[in-house]
PDB file of the backbone (N, CA, C, O) and the ligand in Angstrom, with CONECT records:
HET     ZN  A 101       1
ATOM      1  N   UNK A   1     163.292-268.088-167.322  1.00  0.00           N
ATOM      2  CA  UNK A   1     163.021-266.725-166.897  1.00  0.00           C
ATOM      3  C   UNK A   1     161.590-266.410-167.174  1.00  0.00           C
ATOM      4  O   UNK A   1     161.061-266.776-168.224  1.00  0.00           O
ATOM      5  N   UNK A   2     160.931-265.718-166.226  1.00  0.00           N
ATOM      6  CA  UNK A   2     159.539-265.305-166.364  1.00  0.00           C
ATOM      7  C   UNK A   2     159.508-263.782-166.346  1.00  0.00           C
ATOM      8  O   UNK A   2     160.241-263.142-165.592  1.00  0.00           O
ATOM      9  N   UNK A   3     158.656-263.217-167.182  1.00  0.00           N
ATOM     10  CA  UNK A   3     158.408-261.799-167.226  1.00  0.00           C
ATOM     11  C   UNK A   3     156.954-261.544-166.910  1.00  0.00           C
ATOM     12  O   UNK A   3     156.095-262.344-167.281  1.00  0.00           O
ATOM     13  N   UNK A   4     156.653-260.444-166.229  1.00  0.00           N
ATOM     14  CA  UNK A   4     155.278-260.142-165.880  1.00  0.00           C
ATOM     15  C   UNK A   4     154.728-259.009-166.742  1.00  0.00           C
ATOM     16  O   UNK A   4     155.140-257.854-166.635  1.00  0.00           O
ATOM     17  N   UNK A   5     153.795-259.382-167.586  1.00  0.00           N
ATOM     18  CA  UNK A   5     153.094-258.409-168.452  1.00  0.00           C
ATOM     19  C   UNK A   5     151.972-257.756-167.602  1.00  0.00           C
ATOM     20  O   UNK A   5     151.273-258.465-166.878  1.00  0.00           O
ATOM     21  N   UNK A   6     151.793-256.438-167.677  1.00  0.00           N
ATOM     22  CA  UNK A   6     150.750-255.821-166.878  1.00  0.00           C
ATOM     23  C   UNK A   6     149.329-256.237-167.351  1.00  0.00           C
ATOM     24  O   UNK A   6     148.358-256.063-166.614  1.00  0.00           O
ATOM     25  N   UNK A   7     149.220-256.772-168.554  1.00  0.00           N
ATOM     26  CA  UNK A   7     147.889-257.129-169.068  1.00  0.00           C
ATOM     27  C   UNK A   7     147.628-258.627-168.954  1.00  0.00           C
ATOM     28  O   UNK A   7     146.473-259.026-168.808  1.00  0.00           O
ATOM     29  N   UNK A   8     148.669-259.481-169.017  1.00  0.00           N
ATOM     30  CA  UNK A   8     148.528-260.918-169.067  1.00  0.00           C
ATOM     31  C   UNK A   8     149.054-261.644-167.838  1.00  0.00           C
ATOM     32  O   UNK A   8     148.742-262.819-167.649  1.00  0.00           O
ATOM     33  N   UNK A   9     149.833-260.989-167.008  1.00  0.00           N
ATOM     34  CA  UNK A   9     150.381-261.641-165.832  1.00  0.00           C
ATOM     35  C   UNK A   9     151.761-262.252-166.131  1.00  0.00           C
ATOM     36  O   UNK A   9     152.376-261.977-167.161  1.00  0.00           O
ATOM     37  N   UNK A  10     152.210-263.074-165.212  1.00  0.00           N
ATOM     38  CA  UNK A  10     153.550-263.701-165.361  1.00  0.00           C
ATOM     39  C   UNK A  10     153.529-264.706-166.490  1.00  0.00           C
ATOM     40  O   UNK A  10     152.635-265.550-166.552  1.00  0.00           O
ATOM     41  N   UNK A  11     154.503-264.629-167.389  1.00  0.00           N
ATOM     42  CA  UNK A  11     154.563-265.510-168.536  1.00  0.00           C
ATOM     43  C   UNK A  11     156.008-265.910-168.783  1.00  0.00           C
ATOM     44  O   UNK A  11     156.937-265.241-168.330  1.00  0.00           O
ATOM     45  N   UNK A  12     156.190-267.036-169.524  1.00  0.00           N
ATOM     46  CA  UNK A  12     157.531-267.488-169.870  1.00  0.00           C
ATOM     47  C   UNK A  12     158.212-266.497-170.770  1.00  0.00           C
ATOM     48  O   UNK A  12     157.554-265.906-171.626  1.00  0.00           O
ATOM     49  N   UNK A  13     159.490-266.289-170.618  1.00  0.00           N
ATOM     50  CA  UNK A  13     160.247-265.323-171.403  1.00  0.00           C
ATOM     51  C   UNK A  13     160.110-265.545-172.890  1.00  0.00           C
ATOM     52  O   UNK A  13     160.210-264.601-173.674  1.00  0.00           O
ATOM     53  N   UNK A  14     159.872-266.831-173.302  1.00  0.00           N
ATOM     54  CA  UNK A  14     159.799-267.148-174.728  1.00  0.00           C
ATOM     55  C   UNK A  14     158.562-266.520-175.403  1.00  0.00           C
ATOM     56  O   UNK A  14     158.476-266.502-176.631  1.00  0.00           O
ATOM     57  N   UNK A  15     157.624-266.015-174.622  1.00  0.00           N
ATOM     58  CA  UNK A  15     156.490-265.302-175.212  1.00  0.00           C
ATOM     59  C   UNK A  15     156.856-263.861-175.587  1.00  0.00           C
ATOM     60  O   UNK A  15     156.073-263.173-176.242  1.00  0.00           O
ATOM     61  N   UNK A  16     158.027-263.411-175.178  1.00  0.00           N
ATOM     62  CA  UNK A  16     158.436-261.999-175.368  1.00  0.00           C
ATOM     63  C   UNK A  16     159.598-261.878-176.355  1.00  0.00           C
ATOM     64  O   UNK A  16     160.444-262.768-176.443  1.00  0.00           O
ATOM     65  N   UNK A  17     159.628-260.791-177.077  1.00  0.00           N
ATOM     66  CA  UNK A  17     160.758-260.470-177.920  1.00  0.00           C
ATOM     67  C   UNK A  17     161.483-259.273-177.341  1.00  0.00           C
ATOM     68  O   UNK A  17     160.888-258.221-177.108  1.00  0.00           O
ATOM     69  N   UNK A  18     162.779-259.446-177.113  1.00  0.00           N
ATOM     70  CA  UNK A  18     163.587-258.342-176.603  1.00  0.00           C
ATOM     71  C   UNK A  18     163.739-257.288-177.701  1.00  0.00           C
ATOM     72  O   UNK A  18     164.201-257.608-178.796  1.00  0.00           O
ATOM     73  N   UNK A  19     163.367-256.065-177.432  1.00  0.00           N
ATOM     74  CA  UNK A  19     163.472-254.987-178.416  1.00  0.00           C
ATOM     75  C   UNK A  19     164.797-254.278-178.267  1.00  0.00           C
ATOM     76  O   UNK A  19     165.425-253.945-179.272  1.00  0.00           O
ATOM     77  N   UNK A  20     165.242-254.035-177.052  1.00  0.00           N
ATOM     78  CA  UNK A  20     166.510-253.352-176.815  1.00  0.00           C
ATOM     79  C   UNK A  20     166.467-252.494-175.589  1.00  0.00           C
ATOM     80  O   UNK A  20     165.484-252.471-174.849  1.00  0.00           O
ATOM     81  N   UNK A  21     167.556-251.786-175.386  1.00  0.00           N
ATOM     82  CA  UNK A  21     167.610-250.919-174.211  1.00  0.00           C
ATOM     83  C   UNK A  21     166.593-249.791-174.365  1.00  0.00           C
ATOM     84  O   UNK A  21     166.323-249.320-175.469  1.00  0.00           O
ATOM     85  N   UNK A  22     166.050-249.382-173.256  1.00  0.00           N
ATOM     86  CA  UNK A  22     164.999-248.276-173.303  1.00  0.00           C
ATOM     87  C   UNK A  22     165.596-247.003-173.828  1.00  0.00           C
ATOM     88  O   UNK A  22     164.847-246.107-174.219  1.00  0.00           O
ATOM     89  N   UNK A  23     166.880-246.872-173.860  1.00  0.00           N
ATOM     90  CA  UNK A  23     167.509-245.654-174.433  1.00  0.00           C
ATOM     91  C   UNK A  23     167.183-245.520-175.908  1.00  0.00           C
ATOM     92  O   UNK A  23     167.359-244.438-176.469  1.00  0.00           O
ATOM     93  N   UNK A  24     166.702-246.608-176.576  1.00  0.00           N
ATOM     94  CA  UNK A  24     166.300-246.538-177.975  1.00  0.00           C
ATOM     95  C   UNK A  24     165.140-245.543-178.168  1.00  0.00           C
ATOM     96  O   UNK A  24     164.942-245.020-179.265  1.00  0.00           O
ATOM     97  N   UNK A  25     164.374-245.287-177.090  1.00  0.00           N
ATOM     98  CA  UNK A  25     163.233-244.380-177.226  1.00  0.00           C
ATOM     99  C   UNK A  25     163.682-242.949-177.415  1.00  0.00           C
ATOM    100  O   UNK A  25     162.910-242.114-177.886  1.00  0.00           O
ATOM    101  N   UNK A  26     164.925-242.649-177.052  1.00  0.00           N
ATOM    102  CA  UNK A  26     165.439-241.271-177.188  1.00  0.00           C
ATOM    103  C   UNK A  26     166.075-241.084-178.548  1.00  0.00           C
ATOM    104  O   UNK A  26     167.277-240.844-178.663  1.00  0.00           O
ATOM    105  N   UNK A  27     165.249-241.198-179.582  1.00  0.00           N
ATOM    106  CA  UNK A  27     165.697-241.053-180.955  1.00  0.00           C
ATOM    107  C   UNK A  27     166.206-239.620-181.193  1.00  0.00           C
ATOM    108  O   UNK A  27     165.575-238.651-180.770  1.00  0.00           O
ATOM    109  N   UNK A  28     167.344-239.503-181.869  1.00  0.00           N
ATOM    110  CA  UNK A  28     167.852-238.108-182.119  1.00  0.00           C
ATOM    111  C   UNK A  28     167.003-237.348-183.081  1.00  0.00           C
ATOM    112  O   UNK A  28     166.325-237.940-183.921  1.00  0.00           O
ATOM    113  N   UNK A  29     167.027-236.059-182.978  1.00  0.00           N
ATOM    114  CA  UNK A  29     166.278-235.173-183.893  1.00  0.00           C
ATOM    115  C   UNK A  29     166.904-235.274-185.262  1.00  0.00           C
ATOM    116  O   UNK A  29     168.062-235.676-185.375  1.00  0.00           O
ATOM    117  N   UNK A  30     166.162-234.916-186.331  1.00  0.00           N
ATOM    118  CA  UNK A  30     166.766-234.912-187.642  1.00  0.00           C
ATOM    119  C   UNK A  30     168.063-234.113-187.665  1.00  0.00           C
ATOM    120  O   UNK A  30     168.125-232.991-187.162  1.00  0.00           O
ATOM    121  N   UNK A  31     169.079-234.696-188.247  1.00  0.00           N
ATOM    122  CA  UNK A  31     170.397-234.056-188.299  1.00  0.00           C
ATOM    123  C   UNK A  31     171.244-234.423-187.078  1.00  0.00           C
ATOM    124  O   UNK A  31     172.410-234.039-186.987  1.00  0.00           O
ATOM    125  N   UNK A  32     170.659-235.156-186.159  1.00  0.00           N
ATOM    126  CA  UNK A  32     171.417-235.601-184.949  1.00  0.00           C
ATOM    127  C   UNK A  32     172.310-236.766-185.250  1.00  0.00           C
ATOM    128  O   UNK A  32     172.417-237.185-186.403  1.00  0.00           O
ATOM    129  N   UNK A  33     172.941-237.288-184.263  1.00  0.00           N
ATOM    130  CA  UNK A  33     173.861-238.439-184.429  1.00  0.00           C
ATOM    131  C   UNK A  33     173.120-239.746-184.531  1.00  0.00           C
ATOM    132  O   UNK A  33     173.097-240.528-183.581  1.00  0.00           O
ATOM    133  N   UNK A  34     172.508-239.992-185.684  1.00  0.00           N
ATOM    134  CA  UNK A  34     171.701-241.208-185.848  1.00  0.00           C
ATOM    135  C   UNK A  34     172.575-242.478-185.834  1.00  0.00           C
ATOM    136  O   UNK A  34     172.142-243.511-185.323  1.00  0.00           O
ATOM    137  N   UNK A  35     173.754-242.415-186.370  1.00  0.00           N
ATOM    138  CA  UNK A  35     174.626-243.596-186.389  1.00  0.00           C
ATOM    139  C   UNK A  35     174.981-244.024-184.965  1.00  0.00           C
ATOM    140  O   UNK A  35     174.930-245.213-184.650  1.00  0.00           O
ATOM    141  N   UNK A  36     175.327-243.102-184.131  1.00  0.00           N
ATOM    142  CA  UNK A  36     175.614-243.443-182.718  1.00  0.00           C
ATOM    143  C   UNK A  36     174.393-244.002-182.031  1.00  0.00           C
ATOM    144  O   UNK A  36     174.498-244.955-181.260  1.00  0.00           O
ATOM    145  N   UNK A  37     173.213-243.416-182.302  1.00  0.00           N
ATOM    146  CA  UNK A  37     171.964-243.915-181.710  1.00  0.00           C
ATOM    147  C   UNK A  37     171.695-245.334-182.128  1.00  0.00           C
ATOM    148  O   UNK A  37     171.298-246.164-181.310  1.00  0.00           O
ATOM    149  N   UNK A  38     171.912-245.627-183.420  1.00  0.00           N
ATOM    150  CA  UNK A  38     171.570-246.936-183.992  1.00  0.00           C
ATOM    151  C   UNK A  38     172.618-248.011-183.667  1.00  0.00           C
ATOM    152  O   UNK A  38     172.268-249.188-183.582  1.00  0.00           O
ATOM    153  N   UNK A  39     173.858-247.646-183.488  1.00  0.00           N
ATOM    154  CA  UNK A  39     174.926-248.691-183.436  1.00  0.00           C
ATOM    155  C   UNK A  39     175.762-248.705-182.149  1.00  0.00           C
ATOM    156  O   UNK A  39     176.349-249.735-181.818  1.00  0.00           O
ATOM    157  N   UNK A  40     175.827-247.616-181.440  1.00  0.00           N
ATOM    158  CA  UNK A  40     176.706-247.567-180.261  1.00  0.00           C
ATOM    159  C   UNK A  40     175.865-247.797-178.987  1.00  0.00           C
ATOM    160  O   UNK A  40     175.115-246.931-178.536  1.00  0.00           O
ATOM    161  N   UNK A  41     176.029-248.982-178.450  1.00  0.00           N
ATOM    162  CA  UNK A  41     175.184-249.382-177.288  1.00  0.00           C
ATOM    163  C   UNK A  41     176.020-249.602-176.058  1.00  0.00           C
ATOM    164  O   UNK A  41     177.166-250.042-176.148  1.00  0.00           O
ATOM    165  N   UNK A  42     175.461-249.303-174.916  1.00  0.00           N
ATOM    166  CA  UNK A  42     176.075-249.692-173.648  1.00  0.00           C
ATOM    167  C   UNK A  42     175.720-251.145-173.401  1.00  0.00           C
ATOM    168  O   UNK A  42     174.652-251.594-173.820  1.00  0.00           O
ATOM    169  N   UNK A  43     176.576-251.883-172.740  1.00  0.00           N
ATOM    170  CA  UNK A  43     176.294-253.260-172.375  1.00  0.00           C
ATOM    171  C   UNK A  43     176.663-253.463-170.940  1.00  0.00           C
ATOM    172  O   UNK A  43     177.617-254.182-170.643  1.00  0.00           O
ATOM    173  N   UNK A  44     175.906-252.827-170.004  1.00  0.00           N
ATOM    174  CA  UNK A  44     176.288-252.844-168.591  1.00  0.00           C
ATOM    175  C   UNK A  44     176.025-254.178-167.948  1.00  0.00           C
ATOM    176  O   UNK A  44     175.099-254.890-168.335  1.00  0.00           O
ATOM    177  N   UNK A  45     176.844-254.525-166.956  1.00  0.00           N
ATOM    178  CA  UNK A  45     176.621-255.651-166.094  1.00  0.00           C
ATOM    179  C   UNK A  45     175.835-255.143-164.918  1.00  0.00           C
ATOM    180  O   UNK A  45     176.376-254.428-164.073  1.00  0.00           O
ATOM    181  N   UNK A  46     174.549-255.500-164.842  1.00  0.00           N
ATOM    182  CA  UNK A  46     173.700-255.021-163.744  1.00  0.00           C
ATOM    183  C   UNK A  46     172.361-254.536-164.303  1.00  0.00           C
ATOM    184  O   UNK A  46     171.951-254.939-165.391  1.00  0.00           O
ATOM    185  N   UNK A  47     171.675-253.655-163.534  1.00  0.00           N
ATOM    186  CA  UNK A  47     170.371-253.211-163.943  1.00  0.00           C
ATOM    187  C   UNK A  47     170.394-252.474-165.322  1.00  0.00           C
ATOM    188  O   UNK A  47     171.271-251.647-165.573  1.00  0.00           O
ATOM    189  N   UNK A  48     169.442-252.786-166.176  1.00  0.00           N
ATOM    190  CA  UNK A  48     169.331-252.124-167.467  1.00  0.00           C
ATOM    191  C   UNK A  48     167.842-251.956-167.778  1.00  0.00           C
ATOM    192  O   UNK A  48     167.065-252.908-167.706  1.00  0.00           O
ATOM    193  N   UNK A  49     167.466-250.723-168.126  1.00  0.00           N
ATOM    194  CA  UNK A  49     166.086-250.465-168.547  1.00  0.00           C
ATOM    195  C   UNK A  49     165.928-250.957-169.981  1.00  0.00           C
ATOM    196  O   UNK A  49     166.696-250.583-170.867  1.00  0.00           O
ATOM    197  N   UNK A  50     164.921-251.801-170.197  1.00  0.00           N
ATOM    198  CA  UNK A  50     164.785-252.474-171.478  1.00  0.00           C
ATOM    199  C   UNK A  50     163.363-252.341-172.038  1.00  0.00           C
ATOM    200  O   UNK A  50     162.425-252.023-171.306  1.00  0.00           O
ATOM    201  N   UNK A  51     163.220-252.588-173.332  1.00  0.00           N
ATOM    202  CA  UNK A  51     161.924-252.686-173.983  1.00  0.00           C
ATOM    203  C   UNK A  51     161.690-254.126-174.397  1.00  0.00           C
ATOM    204  O   UNK A  51     162.592-254.797-174.899  1.00  0.00           O
ATOM    205  N   UNK A  52     160.460-254.596-174.178  1.00  0.00           N
ATOM    206  CA  UNK A  52     160.076-255.938-174.556  1.00  0.00           C
ATOM    207  C   UNK A  52     158.762-255.883-175.310  1.00  0.00           C
ATOM    208  O   UNK A  52     157.895-255.063-175.006  1.00  0.00           O
ATOM    209  N   UNK A  53     158.616-256.768-176.306  1.00  0.00           N
ATOM    210  CA  UNK A  53     157.341-256.877-176.999  1.00  0.00           C
ATOM    211  C   UNK A  53     156.721-258.206-176.581  1.00  0.00           C
ATOM    212  O   UNK A  53     157.370-259.248-176.673  1.00  0.00           O
ATOM    213  N   UNK A  54     155.471-258.179-176.124  1.00  0.00           N
ATOM    214  CA  UNK A  54     154.803-259.432-175.774  1.00  0.00           C
ATOM    215  C   UNK A  54     154.239-260.039-177.059  1.00  0.00           C
ATOM    216  O   UNK A  54     153.035-260.030-177.315  1.00  0.00           O
ATOM    217  N   UNK A  55     155.177-260.568-177.856  1.00  0.00           N
ATOM    218  CA  UNK A  55     154.895-260.970-179.214  1.00  0.00           C
ATOM    219  C   UNK A  55     153.995-262.186-179.313  1.00  0.00           C
ATOM    220  O   UNK A  55     153.234-262.293-180.274  1.00  0.00           O
ATOM    221  N   UNK A  56     154.048-263.117-178.352  1.00  0.00           N
ATOM    222  CA  UNK A  56     153.185-264.274-178.375  1.00  0.00           C
ATOM    223  C   UNK A  56     152.053-264.147-177.380  1.00  0.00           C
ATOM    224  O   UNK A  56     151.458-265.136-176.952  1.00  0.00           O
ATOM    225  N   UNK A  57     151.769-262.903-177.022  1.00  0.00           N
ATOM    226  CA  UNK A  57     150.692-262.606-176.081  1.00  0.00           C
ATOM    227  C   UNK A  57     149.800-261.506-176.596  1.00  0.00           C
ATOM    228  O   UNK A  57     149.190-261.615-177.660  1.00  0.00           O
ATOM    229  N   UNK A  58     149.737-260.446-175.822  1.00  0.00           N
ATOM    230  CA  UNK A  58     148.834-259.354-176.162  1.00  0.00           C
ATOM    231  C   UNK A  58     149.404-258.357-177.153  1.00  0.00           C
ATOM    232  O   UNK A  58     148.672-257.481-177.613  1.00  0.00           O
ATOM    233  N   UNK A  59     150.687-258.451-177.503  1.00  0.00           N
ATOM    234  CA  UNK A  59     151.287-257.580-178.475  1.00  0.00           C
ATOM    235  C   UNK A  59     151.705-256.255-177.944  1.00  0.00           C
ATOM    236  O   UNK A  59     152.080-255.381-178.726  1.00  0.00           O
ATOM    237  N   UNK A  60     151.663-256.049-176.629  1.00  0.00           N
ATOM    238  CA  UNK A  60     151.991-254.748-176.032  1.00  0.00           C
ATOM    239  C   UNK A  60     153.496-254.536-176.027  1.00  0.00           C
ATOM    240  O   UNK A  60     154.278-255.465-175.827  1.00  0.00           O
ATOM    241  N   UNK A  61     153.876-253.278-176.256  1.00  0.00           N
ATOM    242  CA  UNK A  61     155.281-252.905-176.071  1.00  0.00           C
ATOM    243  C   UNK A  61     155.456-252.476-174.616  1.00  0.00           C
ATOM    244  O   UNK A  61     154.740-251.609-174.114  1.00  0.00           O
ATOM    245  N   UNK A  62     156.414-253.096-173.961  1.00  0.00           N
ATOM    246  CA  UNK A  62     156.555-252.976-172.501  1.00  0.00           C
ATOM    247  C   UNK A  62     157.946-252.505-172.186  1.00  0.00           C
ATOM    248  O   UNK A  62     158.872-252.671-172.979  1.00  0.00           O
ATOM    249  N   UNK A  63     158.085-251.916-171.022  1.00  0.00           N
ATOM    250  CA  UNK A  63     159.397-251.495-170.549  1.00  0.00           C
ATOM    251  C   UNK A  63     159.569-251.928-169.092  1.00  0.00           C
ATOM    252  O   UNK A  63     158.593-252.059-168.353  1.00  0.00           O
ATOM    253  N   UNK A  64     160.815-252.146-168.693  1.00  0.00           N
ATOM    254  CA  UNK A  64     161.100-252.579-167.349  1.00  0.00           C
ATOM    255  C   UNK A  64     162.589-252.729-167.130  1.00  0.00           C
ATOM    256  O   UNK A  64     163.378-252.633-168.069  1.00  0.00           O
ATOM    257  N   UNK A  65     162.969-252.963-165.892  1.00  0.00           N
ATOM    258  CA  UNK A  65     164.384-253.100-165.561  1.00  0.00           C
ATOM    259  C   UNK A  65     164.696-254.556-165.294  1.00  0.00           C
ATOM    260  O   UNK A  65     164.002-255.246-164.548  1.00  0.00           O
ATOM    261  N   UNK A  66     165.787-255.005-165.944  1.00  0.00           N
ATOM    262  CA  UNK A  66     166.268-256.380-165.737  1.00  0.00           C
ATOM    263  C   UNK A  66     167.733-256.294-165.372  1.00  0.00           C
ATOM    264  O   UNK A  66     168.470-255.478-165.927  1.00  0.00           O
ATOM    265  N   UNK A  67     168.161-257.133-164.438  1.00  0.00           N
ATOM    266  CA  UNK A  67     169.572-257.228-164.080  1.00  0.00           C
ATOM    267  C   UNK A  67     170.215-258.159-165.116  1.00  0.00           C
ATOM    268  O   UNK A  67     169.828-259.323-165.224  1.00  0.00           O
ATOM    269  N   UNK A  68     171.172-257.665-165.861  1.00  0.00           N
ATOM    270  CA  UNK A  68     171.790-258.455-166.916  1.00  0.00           C
ATOM    271  C   UNK A  68     172.685-259.545-166.422  1.00  0.00           C
ATOM    272  O   UNK A  68     173.099-260.401-167.204  1.00  0.00           O
ATOM    273  N   UNK A  69     173.010-259.549-165.123  1.00  0.00           N
ATOM    274  CA  UNK A  69     173.835-260.589-164.525  1.00  0.00           C
ATOM    275  C   UNK A  69     172.978-261.708-163.968  1.00  0.00           C
ATOM    276  O   UNK A  69     173.242-262.883-164.224  1.00  0.00           O
ATOM    277  N   UNK A  70     171.943-261.350-163.202  1.00  0.00           N
ATOM    278  CA  UNK A  70     171.108-262.343-162.562  1.00  0.00           C
ATOM    279  C   UNK A  70     169.813-262.639-163.322  1.00  0.00           C
ATOM    280  O   UNK A  70     169.152-263.640-163.044  1.00  0.00           O
ATOM    281  N   UNK A  71     169.450-261.789-164.269  1.00  0.00           N
ATOM    282  CA  UNK A  71     168.238-261.891-165.033  1.00  0.00           C
ATOM    283  C   UNK A  71     166.990-261.617-164.178  1.00  0.00           C
ATOM    284  O   UNK A  71     165.870-261.841-164.636  1.00  0.00           O
ATOM    285  N   UNK A  72     167.171-261.142-162.959  1.00  0.00           N
ATOM    286  CA  UNK A  72     166.014-260.740-162.124  1.00  0.00           C
ATOM    287  C   UNK A  72     165.322-259.578-162.806  1.00  0.00           C
ATOM    288  O   UNK A  72     165.965-258.574-163.111  1.00  0.00           O
ATOM    289  N   UNK A  73     164.031-259.688-163.051  1.00  0.00           N
ATOM    290  CA  UNK A  73     163.325-258.658-163.764  1.00  0.00           C
ATOM    291  C   UNK A  73     162.171-258.120-162.937  1.00  0.00           C
ATOM    292  O   UNK A  73     161.421-258.891-162.339  1.00  0.00           O
ATOM    293  N   UNK A  74     162.023-256.795-162.899  1.00  0.00           N
ATOM    294  CA  UNK A  74     160.876-256.178-162.250  1.00  0.00           C
ATOM    295  C   UNK A  74     159.675-256.353-163.168  1.00  0.00           C
ATOM    296  O   UNK A  74     159.845-256.538-164.373  1.00  0.00           O
ATOM    297  N   UNK A  75     158.446-256.298-162.613  1.00  0.00           N
ATOM    298  CA  UNK A  75     157.277-256.372-163.528  1.00  0.00           C
ATOM    299  C   UNK A  75     157.340-255.269-164.552  1.00  0.00           C
ATOM    300  O   UNK A  75     157.743-254.141-164.270  1.00  0.00           O
ATOM    301  N   UNK A  76     156.924-255.632-165.763  1.00  0.00           N
ATOM    302  CA  UNK A  76     156.957-254.689-166.884  1.00  0.00           C
ATOM    303  C   UNK A  76     155.786-253.715-166.839  1.00  0.00           C
ATOM    304  O   UNK A  76     154.762-253.995-166.217  1.00  0.00           O
ATOM    305  N   UNK A  77     155.939-252.590-167.490  1.00  0.00           N
ATOM    306  CA  UNK A  77     154.861-251.603-167.595  1.00  0.00           C
ATOM    307  C   UNK A  77     154.657-251.277-169.066  1.00  0.00           C
ATOM    308  O   UNK A  77     155.542-251.486-169.896  1.00  0.00           O
ATOM    309  N   UNK A  78     153.485-250.764-169.368  1.00  0.00           N
ATOM    310  CA  UNK A  78     153.195-250.402-170.756  1.00  0.00           C
ATOM    311  C   UNK A  78     154.142-249.263-171.200  1.00  0.00           C
ATOM    312  O   UNK A  78     154.364-248.299-170.468  1.00  0.00           O
ATOM    313  N   UNK A  79     154.668-249.403-172.371  1.00  0.00           N
ATOM    314  CA  UNK A  79     155.580-248.369-172.898  1.00  0.00           C
ATOM    315  C   UNK A  79     154.840-247.365-173.754  1.00  0.00           C
ATOM    316  O   UNK A  79     155.449-246.435-174.282  1.00  0.00           O
ATOM    317  N   UNK A  80     153.539-247.535-173.902  1.00  0.00           N
ATOM    318  CA  UNK A  80     152.755-246.559-174.668  1.00  0.00           C
ATOM    319  C   UNK A  80     152.656-246.928-176.104  1.00  0.00           C
ATOM    320  O   UNK A  80     152.036-246.187-176.867  1.00  0.00           O
ATOM    321  N   UNK A  81     153.232-248.041-176.539  1.00  0.00           N
ATOM    322  CA  UNK A  81     153.196-248.443-177.948  1.00  0.00           C
ATOM    323  C   UNK A  81     152.438-249.735-178.173  1.00  0.00           C
ATOM    324  O   UNK A  81     152.688-250.449-179.144  1.00  0.00           O
ATOM    325  N   UNK A  82     151.506-250.039-177.269  1.00  0.00           N
ATOM    326  CA  UNK A  82     150.776-251.331-177.421  1.00  0.00           C
ATOM    327  C   UNK A  82     149.918-251.347-178.675  1.00  0.00           C
ATOM    328  O   UNK A  82     149.431-250.310-179.128  1.00  0.00           O
ATOM    329  N   UNK A  83     149.744-252.525-179.220  1.00  0.00           N
ATOM    330  CA  UNK A  83     148.953-252.647-180.447  1.00  0.00           C
ATOM    331  C   UNK A  83     147.548-252.986-180.114  1.00  0.00           C
ATOM    332  O   UNK A  83     146.719-253.133-181.013  1.00  0.00           O
TER     333      UNK A  83
HETATM  334 ZN    ZN A 101     150.729-259.273-172.425  1.00  0.00          ZN2+
END
């Protein structure tokens, strides 16, 4: 599988670390349901918005949509957390 980093171009998936579903970015406010946010995840078959870290590349935190059945992935975009 290849993923396309907006800074480095198309790279092998092994250069990236999967961070999780993009829903992780919607952290609950203090006093909110932190346990549900941390442990209760959807696992859909089909398109899923995800976060990826280009850990063996530029170190950017990236987001994009990947089909969990076919692994077809749209080019990633910066998630605003690049190092
Ligand atoms: Zn990169």
